[in-house]
N, C-alpha and C positions, 0 to 999 in steps of 0.2 A: 590651602593653608589649614582649613578647618576639617579636613577629611582625615580620619584615623589611619595610622600606619600600622598594619598588622605584621607581626614578625613572621618570617618564613620558617617552616618546619625543617629540622635537620634531615639530611638524606637518609639516615637510618630509620627514621620514623615514617617518612613519606613512601618508602619502597617496601611496604608491608606485603608479604606473600604468605599464602597458606600452602601447606604440603598436601592436604587432602580435602576434598569437598564431600560432605555427606549428603546423600540423597535419601529421601524418605521411601521406604519400601511398602509400608502398610499404613492405613489410616486408623487402625485400632491397635491397642497395645498387644504385644505377643502373649500367648497363653503360657508359654514355658518360662522358666527362670532365666534363660539366656536371651540376650537382646538380639535384634536383627543384624547388627554389625559384628557380633561376636565379642564385643568388649563388655566388660562389667563396669557399672558405675562405681565411683569411689565410695567406700564405706564411710558413713558419717563418723565424725570424730567423737569420741566419748566426752560427755560433758562432766567436768569435775564437780564433785559435790561442793556446794557453796558453803564456806565456813565464814562466820563473821570474824572480822579482824579484831583481835584482842590487843588493846593498848595497855601499857603499864600505867599505874597511877601517876608516875612522874611525867609521862607524856601528856596525860590529861591535865595535870596541874600546870605544866608549862604552857599548854594551849590556852588555858583559862587566864593565866597571867599575861600572856601576849595579847589576848583579846581585851583584858582589863586595861593594860597599858595603852593599847590603841584607843580605847574609849576615853581614857583620861587625857591623852594627847589631843584628841578631837575636841573634847569639852574645853580644855585649856586654850586651844587655838580660837575657838568661838568666843570665849570670854575675853581674851586679849583683844580680839578684833572689835568687840563691842566697846570695850574700855577705850580703845584708840578712837573709835567713832565719836564717843561722848567727849573725849578730850579735844578733838578737832572742832567739834561743834561749839564747845564752850569757848575755845580760843577765837573762833570767828565771830561769835556773839559779842565777846569782849571788845574786839577790834571795831565792830560796828557801833557799839555803845560809845567808845571813845571818839570815833569820828563824828557821830551825831552830837555828842556833848560839846566838842570843839566848834561845830557849826552853829549850834544854838546859843552858845555862851556869848553874852554881849562883849564886844571887844574893848569898849571904852567904859570903864567903871570909875566913878568918883569915890574917893575915900575921904 
């Protein structure tokens, strides 16, 4: 019951075959430019020049407004929750005061 159940691999992945097996022919690198197997390694891809992304002023202003609105919403949420906590505390203190007053008040008073 508590042993994990591992999924089985599909048949296409589990029957992996290779078409050729390379065997090393020398322990040191060849001195010529051709490799031992006659194939050339792939040429490295050219690295594009990195250019900084230029944003328009409208995009920057919109991002600032969105961040500002998010901050205002966060501060508003915190303030509302604090106000709610104060209101609940005040209501519970009021109920406790009324119960204590009714318990301590003398029931029979002469006039």
